[in-house]
VOZA-902195 format. One record per atom (N, C-alpha, C, O, CB): y, x, z; residue in one letter. Coordinates in pm, whole numbers, plus 50000, padded with zeros to 5 digits. Glycine has a CB too. Layout:
REM VOZA-902195
YXZa
...
//
This chain:
REM VOZA-902195
517685026649522m
516275026849491m
515965039149409m
516725043049321m
515865014149417m
514855044949439m
514455057149371m
513815054249236m
513395043049209m
513495065049457m
513755064449153d
513005063949028d
512135076249021d
512625087449036d
513955063048904d
510855074349000f
509945085648983f
510175091648846f
510565084748751f
508465081349001f
509935104648836r
510005111448707r
508945122548704r
508625128548807r
511435117348680r
508435124948586r
507435135448568r
508165148748554r
509125150048478r
506525132748443r
507685158548629e
508275171948625e
507495180648526e
506365177348490e
508265178448768e
508095191648482d
507425200948391d
506155206648452d
505225210448380d
508375212148352d
506115207448583s
504955212948653s
503755203448652s
502655207348691s
505325216248797s
503975190948607g
502895181148606g
502935171848726g
502225161848730g
501575188048602g
503775175048823t
503915166148939t
504835154548902t
505485154548798t
504465173849062t
504865144848990v
505765133448977v
506605133249103v
506095134949213v
504975119748956v
507915131349087s
508785131949204s
509815120849204s
510115114649101s
509475145349211s
510345118449324a
511415108649341a
512175112149468a
511665119249555a
510855094049347a
513375107149476m
514185108449597m
514255094649661m
514805085349602m
515625114249566m
513705093349780f
513725080649853f
514825080949958f
515115091350017f
512345077949920f
515425069649980e
516355068250092e
515525068450220e
514385063750220e
517215055050080e
516065073650329p
515315074050455p
514765060450497p
513655059550550p
516185079450565p
515525049950474i
515035036650513i
513845032450428i
512965025350476i
516155026250499i
513805036850302e
512655033950216e
511415041250266e
510325035550268e
512955037950070e
511605053750307v
510475061350363v
509975054550489v
508765053050508v
510895076050393v
510905050450576d
510515043550700d
509735030750670d
508715028050733d
511755040250784d
510215022950574l
509555010450539l
508165013050482l
507195006650522l
510405002650438l
508065022450390l
506775025550330l
505805031050434l
504615027950432l
506945035550215l
506315039250524r
505485044750631r
504975033350721r
503805033250760r
506285055050715r
505855023950754q
505475012950842q
504425003950778q
503415000850841q
506695004650879q
504634999650654v
503674990450592v
502354997450562v
501294991250568v
504264984550463v
502405010350529t
501165017750505t
500395019650635t
499165018950636t
501465031350441t
501095022050744s
500435023150875s
499765009950912s
498655009750965s
501445027250984s
500434998850884q
499844985650911q
498614983250824q
497634977550869q
500884974550888q
498674987650699l
497514986550610l
496354994650665l
495214990050664l
497864991150468l
496635006750712l
495575015050770l
494935008150890l
493715008450906l
496145028750813l
495755001850974q
495204994651089q
494304983151044q
493224981251098q
496344989151178q
494764975650944l
493954964550893l
492644969650835l
491574964550868l
494734956650787l
492724979750750l
491504985150688l
490544990650792l
489334988850782l
491864996150588l
491094997350893g
490255003050998g
489584992651084g
488584995551150g
491065012151083g
490114980551086s
489544969951169s
488474961851096s
487784953751158s
490644960651217s
488324963850966i
487374955850888i
485954960450915i
485634972250902i
487694956650738i
485114950950951d
483684953150967d
483014946450848d
482984934150839d
483144947551105d
482454954450758a
481864949150635a
480644940550662a
480174933750571a
481474960450543a
480124940550784d
478974932150819d
479394919250888d
478534911050922d
478024939950908d
480684917250910d
481184905550981d
481654895150879d
482724896550820d
482334909451078d
480854884750859a
481154874550758a
482464867250787a
483194863650695a
480024864450750a
482764865250915v
484014858350951v
485214866850910v
486184861750855v
484064855351103v
485134879850937m
486234888750900m
486374889450748m
487494889450696m
485994902850959m
485244890250678l
485294891150532l
485834878350469l
486254878650353l
483914894050478l
485824867250542a
486324854650490a
487844853350506a
488444844150450a
485644843150560a
488464862450582q
489914861750599q
490584864250464q
490174873250390q
490404872050705q
491614856350431p
492234857350298p
492714871450260p
492494875750147p
493394847850290p
493354878550350a
493844892050316a
492674901350288a
492744909550197a
494714897750430a
491624900250366v
490444908750346v
489754904950215v
489274913750143v
489444907450466v
489714892150185r
489114887750057r
489884893349937r
489304896249833r
489084872250050r
491204894849954r
491974900749844r
491684915649830r
491644920849718r
493474898649866r
491474922449944l
491194936749939l
489754939749896l
489494949749830l
491444942950075l
488834930849932l
487424932349898l
486924919449833l
486144912049895l
486574935750025l
487344916649712p
486964903949648p
485474903549616p
484814913849603p
487784901749520p
484964891349604d
483564889549566d
483334894549424d
484114891449334d
483144874849579d
482274902249406a
481924906949272a
481314895649189a
481414895349067a
480934918849282a
480684886149260y
480034874849194y
480514862049263y
479824856849351y
478464876049200y
481684856949226p
482254845449296p
481394832749290p
481484824249378p
483604842449241p
480574831549188d
479744819649173d
478344821249232d
477524812049225d
479624815949028d
478084832949289d
476754835549346d
476914842649480d
476944854949486d
475884844249248d
477034834849588p
477264840749721p
476194850749763p
476504860649830p
477354829749824p
474964848349726e
473874857549764e
474034871049693e
473904881549756e
472504851349731e
474304870749564a
474504883049488a
475764890149535a
475794902449543a
474594880149336a
476814882449567a
478064888549616a
477824895649749a
478324906649770a
479164877749633a
477074889349839a
476774895449969a
475944908149951a
476174918050020a
476034885550061a
475004907949860e
474154919749835e
474994931049776e
474854942649817e
472994916149738e
475864927849681f
476734937949621f
477654943949727f
477834956049734f
477554931849506f
478244935349810r
479144939849915r
478414949050014r
478984958850062r
479754927849990r
477154945850043r
476374953850138r
476294968450092r
476304977550174r
474954948050154r
476214970449962f
476094983949909f
477414990749877f
477465002949861f
475254983649786f
478504983149866t
479764989049819t
480924988549919t
481844996649909t
480174982249695t
480894979150013a
482074976850098a
482484989150178a
483664992450185a
481804965350193a
481524996050238d
481885007650319d
482555018450235d
483545024450278d
480645013250387d
482025020950117g
482635030950028g
484025026849982g
484925035249975g
481755033249908g
484205014049951l
485525009249911l
486525010850025l
487655015250005l
485454994449868l
486095007150145l
486995008450261l
487365023050286l
488525026250313l
486345002550387l
486375031950278e
486665046250297e
487685051150195e
488595058650230e
485365054550286e
487535047050070g
488475051049966g
489875045549993g
490865052749976g
487995046349831g
489955033050034k
491255027050063k
491915033850183k
493125036150182k
491085011950091k
491135037150283l
491675044450400l
492185058250359l
493255062450402l
490595045750510l
491415065250276a
491825078650231a
493095077850146a
493975086250160a
490695085350150a
493185067850060n
494385066249976n
495615063650061n
496665069650039n
494195054849876n
495495054650159a
496645051550246a
497035063850328a
498225066350349a
496315039750339a
496055071350375a
496355083650451a
497085093750362a
497955100950409a
495045089850507a
496725094250235s
497395103250142s
498865099250124s
499735107950117s
496675103250005s
499125086250118v
500515081550106v
501295085750230v
502405091150219v
500565066050089v
500725083450347l
501425087550470l
501665102550472l
502725107150514l
500615083450594l
500695110250427g
500845124750422g
501995129050331g
502745138250364g
499565131150376g
502135122450217a
503205125850123a
504575121850178a
505595127750141a
502965119049989a
504595111850265l
505875107550324l
506345116850433l
507495116050476l
505745093450378l
505485125550480g
505845134650587g
505555128450722g
505365116350734g
507315138550578g
505515136950821d
505165132650956d
506405128351031d
507255136551065d
504445143951031d
506515115551057d
507645110151133d
507655115351276d
508705115851339d
507605094851133d
506495119051327e
506395123751465e
507055137551483e
507395141151596e
504925124451506e
507225145051376q
507835158351387q
509245157551444q
509655166351520q
507865165151250q
509975147151408s
511365146151453s
511505137351577s
512555137451641s
512235140651342s
510455129951612a
510545121051729a
510705129151856a
509985138851879a
509295112051739a
511635125151936g
511825131652066g
512675144252063g
512965149752169g
510515135052122g
513095148851947r
513945160751939r
515395156351938r
515775147451861r
513625169251814r
516195162452022l
517605158652033l
518445163951918l
519495158251888l
518165163652164l
518005174551854d
518805180651749d
518575174251611d
519205178251514d
518515195351741d
517685164451603v
517395157851476v
517875143451484v
517475136151574v
515885158551442v
518735139251390p
519175125251394p
518005115851373p
517025119251306p
520255122851287p
518115103851431v
517045094051418v
516825090551272v
515685089851227v
517365081351500v
517895088351197h
517795085451054h
518715094850979h
519925092850975h
518155070751023h
518125105150921d
518875114550842d
519425107150720d
518665100150653d
517985126750799d
520715108450691p
521295100950580p
520945106650442p
521225100250340p
522795100450595p
520355118450437l
520065124650308l
518775118950248l
517835115950320l
519945139750324l
518745117650115p
517525113050049p
516355122350080p
516525134350105p
517745111949897p
515165116650076v
513945123950109v
513185126649979v
512825117249909v
513065115950210v
512945139449946p
512175142349824p
510695139449845p
510105143349946p
512375156949781p
510095132649748i
508665129849748i
508115136049620i
508565132749510i
508355114249757i
507145144849634v
506525151449520v
505025148849527v
504385151649628v
506835166849518v
504485143449418l
503085139449415l
502335146749305l
502805147849192l
502955124349395l
501145151949340d
500275157449237d
499445145949178d
499595134449220d
499345168649295d
498575148949081e
497825138349012e
496985129949107e
496965117749095e
496925144548907e
496315136449201q
495465129149294q
496305120149385q
495925108749413q
494625138949379q
497445125149431q
498325117149515q
498895105249438q
499055094349494q
499475125849571q
499205107149311v
499705096149230v
498685084749229v
499045073049247v
500015100849085v
497415088249208q
496375077849207q
496265071049343q
496085058849350q
495015083949167q
496365078749450s
496315072849584s
497485063349606s
497335052549663s
496315083949692s
498655067549561w
499845058949576w
499675046049496w
499965035249548w
501115066449530w
499225046949372l
499055034949291l
498065025349356l
498315013249363l
498575038649149l
496955030449404r
495945022049468r
496475015949598r
496245004149626r
494665030149496r
497175023949677t
497695018849804t
498805008649782t
498864998549852t
498225030449890t
499675011149685l
500715001249653l
500074988049609l
500574977349645l
501655006649543l
498994988749533t
498274976549495t
497724969549618t
497874957349633t
497134979849397t
497094977049707d
496544971049829d
497644964849915d
497474953949970d
495774981549911d
498754971749927l
499874966350005l
500374953249944l
500614943650017l
501014976550012l
500514953049814r
500994940949749r
499994929449760r
500384917849770r
501304943749602r
498694932649759l
497694922149778l
497814915749916l
497754903549929l
496284927849759l
497984924150018v
498084918950154v
499374910950172v
499354900250233v
498034930550256v
500464915950120v
501734908850132v
501694895850051v
502234885650094v
502914917750085v
501064896249934a
500924884049853a
500154873449928a
500474861549920a
500224887249719a
499134877550001d
498394867950082d
499284861850189d
499274849750212d
497164874550146d
500064870350253r
500944865450359r
501964855350306r
502304845650373r
501684877150425r
502434857750185l
503414848750122l
502754836850053l
503444827950003l
504254856550022l
501434836850049q
500674826449979q
501094825649832q
501374814849780q
500864812850048q
501124837249768i
501504837849627i
500344832949543i
499204837249559i
501924852349587i
500654823749452d
499624817949366d
499374826949244d
500084836849225d
500024803749320d
498374823649163p
498074831949045p
499234833448946p
499244842948868p
496904826148973p
500184824348949e
501354825348860e
502454833948920e
503494835948858e
501904811548829e
502224839149042g
503194847849106g
504244840849189g
505254846849226g
503874855749004g
504034828249219m
505014820549295m
504614819849442m
503504815549474m
505154806449237m
505524824149534p
505214822849676p
505334808349721p
506164800749672p
506164831749760p
504474804549816h
504484790849866h
505034789650007h
504984778950066h
503084785249862h
505544800450061l
506224799950189l
507714800950163l
508154808550076l
505734811350285l
508484793450237d
509924793650216d
510634792050351d
511304782050377d
510364782450118d
510464802350435d
511204802450561d
511984815550566d
511894823850475d
510244801050685d
512744817350671e
513614829050681e
512814842150674e
513194851450603e
514424828650811e
511714842750748e
510904854950749e
510284857650613e
510184869250571e
509804853850855e
509854847350543s
509194849450415s
510154855250311s
509714862050218s
508614836350363s
511454852750324h
512424858550230h
512464873750246h
512554881050147h
513834852550251h
512404878550369v
512384893050394v
511074898950342v
511084909450276v
512554896050545v
509964892350370v
508654897150326v
508594897050173v
508024906150113v
507514888550385v
509174886950110n
509224886449964n
510034898049907n
509674903749804n
509814872949918n
511124901649974d
511904913349930d
511064926049938d
511134934549849d
513184914850017d
510274927350043i
509394939050057i
508354939149945i
508094949549885i
508694939050196i
507774927449918y
506784926149811y
507394930549677y
506774938149602y
506274911449801y
508584925649647n
509244929249521n
509594944149517n
509454950449412n
510514920949501n
510044949749630w
510374963949634w
509124972449611w
509174982249537w
511024967549770w
508014968749673l
506764976149650l
506384975649502l
505874985449447l
505624970249737l
506614964349438g
506354963149295g
507244972249212g
506784978149114g
506544948849251g
508504973549251m
509414982549180m
508994997149196m
509065004949101m
510864980549230m
508565000849317v
508085014549340v
506875017049250v
506785027349184v
507715016849490v
505945007649250q
504735009149169q
505075009949020q
504535018348948q
503764997449194q
505975001348974e
506375001448834e
507025014748795e
506735020248689e
507344989948806e
507885019848881s
508535032648854s
507515043848843s
507625052648758s
509555035848963s
506525043448931l
505475053748928l
504625052648801l
504275062848742l
504575052549053l
504305040648761v
503525038648637v
504305043648517v
503755050548432v
503165023648618v
505595040348509y
506405045048398y
506495060348395y
506485066348287y
507805038948407y
506585066548512a
506705081148517a
505435087848466a
505515097948395a
507005085648659a
504285082648501i
503045089248456i
502725085848312i
501935092648247i
501865085248545i
503335075248262d
503105071248124d
504055078448028d
503855078047907d
503275056148109d
505065085048082a
506075091747998a
505525104347933a
506245111047859a
507305095248080a
//
């Protein structure tokens, strides 16, 4: 597992294992697909638990005020979330560059350097939060942090959830140093 560290230049960097880059690229791509499919005017879509976590009601006790607030803010929030996730993918590098080339191994065994400027750090923190919200919904994690699914697949998803938390924690510690 990588550890982020602040560089003298002001950037934050870490060395990721190729499998970590692949995993982060995959879950971020899935987040982009989910975000891109959200229609802020579709009440049924907005009622889906994962979407509710990404776009929570501003006024939970007042559905009319919440709908009015969402009408003015949802599109901007979605655009920001899409831009943040795209920034994460950009920092991970283009997986398509090596696809189809015979001279490049499918999984290079060498660690992958990730270097983030201040704006990218913020995008990563926001995207990691969004990823954890979606995964928490899938695991049915309660407010105390306990998952309510206990099958074979949920154990793998829980490992991903915990790993995303470790990445986020490492990044927070690096910028706080």
